[in-house]
C-alpha positions as CSV (number, residue, x, y, z in Angstrom):
1,X,16.7,11.4,-8.0
2,X,15.0,14.3,-7.3
3,X,11.5,15.1,-6.1
4,X,8.8,15.4,-8.3
5,X,5.2,16.9,-8.7
6,X,2.0,14.8,-8.6
7,X,1.5,14.6,-12.6
8,X,5.4,14.0,-13.4
9,X,5.6,11.5,-10.6
10,X,2.3,9.7,-11.6
11,X,3.8,9.6,-15.3
12,X,6.7,8.2,-14.1
13,X,4.9,5.4,-12.3
14,X,2.9,4.7,-15.2
15,X,6.1,4.2,-17.4
16,X,7.2,1.4,-14.8
17,X,9.3,3.5,-12.5
18,X,9.2,3.1,-8.8
19,X,8.6,6.2,-6.6
20,X,8.3,7.1,-2.9
21,X,5.5,9.1,-1.3
22,X,4.1,10.1,2.2
23,X,1.3,8.3,3.9
24,X,-0.2,8.7,7.0
25,X,1.8,6.0,8.8
26,X,4.8,5.4,6.9
27,X,6.4,6.4,4.1
28,X,5.7,4.1,0.6
29,X,7.6,2.6,-2.0
30,X,5.4,1.8,-4.8
31,X,5.1,0.8,-8.6
32,X,2.2,0.2,-10.9
33,X,1.2,-3.6,-10.0
34,X,2.7,-4.5,-13.6
35,X,6.1,-3.4,-12.2
36,X,5.6,-4.4,-8.8
37,X,8.8,-6.6,-9.3
38,X,11.1,-3.3,-8.8
39,X,9.6,-3.3,-5.0
40,X,11.1,-6.7,-4.3
41,X,14.5,-5.9,-6.1
42,X,14.8,-2.6,-4.4
43,X,13.9,-3.7,-0.8
44,X,15.6,-6.9,-1.1
45,X,12.6,-8.4,0.1
46,X,12.0,-12.4,-0.1
47,X,9.3,-13.1,-2.9
48,X,7.2,-14.8,-0.4
49,X,6.0,-11.5,1.3
50,X,2.9,-9.9,-0.9
51,X,2.7,-6.4,-1.4
52,X,-0.2,-4.1,-0.5
53,X,-2.5,-2.4,-3.2
54,X,-3.2,1.1,-2.3
55,X,-5.8,3.3,-4.0
56,X,-7.4,6.5,-3.5
57,X,-10.8,5.4,-3.1
58,X,-12.9,1.9,-2.6
59,X,-14.2,2.6,-6.5
60,X,-10.8,2.3,-7.4
61,X,-9.6,-0.8,-5.2
62,X,-12.4,-3.3,-5.5
63,X,-12.3,-4.1,-9.2
64,X,-8.6,-5.2,-8.6
65,X,-10.2,-8.1,-6.6
66,X,-11.5,-9.8,-9.8
67,X,-14.6,-10.9,-7.7
68,X,-17.0,-9.8,-5.2
69,X,-15.5,-8.9,-1.6
70,X,-16.8,-10.9,1.3
71,X,-19.8,-10.0,3.8
72,X,-19.1,-7.6,6.2
73,X,-16.0,-5.9,4.4
74,X,-17.6,-2.4,4.4
75,X,-18.3,-2.4,7.8
76,X,-14.5,-2.9,8.3
77,X,-13.7,-0.4,6.2
78,X,-16.0,2.2,7.5
79,X,-13.8,1.7,10.6
80,X,-10.4,2.8,8.9
81,X,-10.7,4.2,5.4
82,X,-9.2,6.2,4.5
83,X,-6.7,5.4,7.1
84,X,-4.2,3.2,8.6
85,X,-6.3,-0.1,8.0
86,X,-5.4,-2.6,5.5
87,X,-8.0,-5.3,4.3
88,X,-6.8,-8.5,3.0
89,X,-9.6,-9.8,0.8
90,X,-9.9,-12.8,-1.6
91,X,-8.6,-11.6,-5.0
92,X,-8.1,-13.5,-8.6
93,X,-6.5,-12.4,-11.5
94,X,-3.8,-10.3,-12.9
95,X,-3.5,-7.7,-9.9
96,X,-3.3,-10.3,-7.3
97,X,-0.5,-12.8,-9.4
98,X,1.4,-9.5,-9.4
99,X,1.3,-8.7,-5.8
100,X,1.2,-12.0,-4.2
101,X,3.1,-14.1,-6.9
102,X,3.8,-17.0,-4.6
103,X,0.3,-18.5,-5.5
104,X,-1.4,-16.7,-3.0
105,X,-5.4,-16.0,-3.6
106,X,-5.6,-12.3,-1.6
107,X,-4.8,-9.1,-1.6
108,X,-4.1,-6.5,0.7
109,X,-6.3,-2.9,0.0
110,X,-5.7,0.4,1.7
111,X,-7.0,3.7,1.6
112,X,-4.4,6.1,3.2
113,X,-5.3,9.2,5.2
114,X,-2.7,11.5,3.6
115,X,-4.0,14.2,1.2
116,X,-0.3,14.0,-0.6
117,X,-1.0,10.3,-1.4
118,X,-4.7,10.5,-2.1
119,X,-3.8,13.2,-5.2
120,X,-0.8,11.0,-6.2
121,X,-3.2,7.9,-6.1
122,X,-5.9,9.9,-8.1
123,X,-3.4,10.4,-10.9
124,X,-1.3,7.1,-10.8
125,X,-4.2,4.8,-10.2
126,X,-3.9,2.1,-7.6
127,X,-0.2,1.2,-6.7
128,X,1.4,-1.8,-5.2
129,X,3.1,-0.4,-1.8
130,X,5.2,-1.3,0.9
131,X,6.8,0.4,3.9
132,X,10.0,2.4,2.2
133,X,13.4,0.2,3.7
134,X,15.3,-2.7,3.1
135,X,14.4,-5.6,3.9
136,X,14.7,-6.4,7.8
137,X,15.7,-2.8,8.2
138,X,13.7,0.0,10.4
139,X,11.4,1.9,7.9
140,X,12.5,5.2,6.5
141,X,10.7,7.8,8.0
142,X,11.7,11.1,6.3
143,X,12.7,12.1,2.7
144,X,16.4,12.7,3.6
145,X,16.5,9.1,5.0
146,X,14.4,8.0,1.8
147,X,17.0,9.8,-0.3
148,X,20.2,8.1,1.2
149,X,18.6,4.7,1.0
150,X,17.0,5.0,-2.2
151,X,18.8,7.4,-4.5
152,X,17.9,6.1,-7.6
153,X,13.7,6.5,-6.7
154,X,12.1,9.7,-7.4
155,X,10.0,11.1,-4.6
156,X,6.9,13.0,-4.5
157,X,7.4,16.8,-3.8
158,X,7.0,19.4,-2.1
159,X,9.2,18.0,0.5
160,X,9.5,18.1,3.7
161,X,6.4,15.8,4.1
162,X,3.9,15.8,6.7
163,X,5.5,13.5,9.2
164,X,2.9,9.9,9.7
165,X,2.2,8.5,12.7
166,X,5.5,6.2,12.3
167,X,3.1,3.3,13.1
168,X,2.1,0.3,10.5
169,X,-1.4,-0.1,9.7
170,X,-3.9,-2.2,11.3
171,X,-4.1,-5.8,9.2
172,X,-7.5,-7.7,9.3
173,X,-7.6,-10.8,7.1
174,X,-10.8,-12.6,5.6
175,X,-10.4,-16.4,6.2
176,X,-12.4,-19.4,5.6
177,X,-13.8,-18.9,9.4
178,X,-14.3,-15.3,9.3
179,X,-12.3,-12.3,10.1
180,X,-9.2,-12.1,11.8
181,X,-6.7,-9.5,13.3
182,X,-3.1,-10.2,11.8
183,X,-1.4,-7.0,13.1
184,X,-2.8,-4.6,15.7
185,X,-1.9,-1.0,14.7
186,X,-3.7,2.3,14.7
187,X,-7.3,1.2,14.0
188,X,-8.9,-0.5,16.5
189,X,-10.9,-3.3,15.4
190,X,-13.6,-4.6,17.3
191,X,-13.0,-8.2,19.1
192,X,-16.3,-9.8,17.4
193,X,-15.6,-10.3,14.1
194,X,-16.8,-13.3,12.6
195,X,-20.0,-12.4,10.2
């Protein structure tokens, strides 16, 4: 498929189609939460690996948790939103069921620091996302690679995209005994995270 502008691509997403767009880290393969199954199919990704919910703002993302976030989340969000930080927070309801279908009760949230991504997310609403690659293969970094790997999926125009960092986001998760860094990426998180 060809590259599409913000409004057209947002409409395609709202109709349940997947899409590809740049972020500040790696390009994303995305779908609205109710159509998230397309991401697992396209990536040939194991169903027990949850997806991340990406949004244009905190105000877009928090209602998707279905409950209040744990204490301390704002301090962490201020470190890396918008940016390369994924917060994994307790969640319930239809969005977590769509993005973490193997019985999980948490949802990874991210606000990217990429104006093209933010503009699309403002038009489309929050999107289920994953890095744009077949499961187990290196992430695609350029639109040309994406067109080769996912020729049937629409991409955000204009191209070429500004390159992201190529490094995955830092992932911080709330667990019963406090905050834990699950993956260290671009955003440096203080060592003392317990509330």
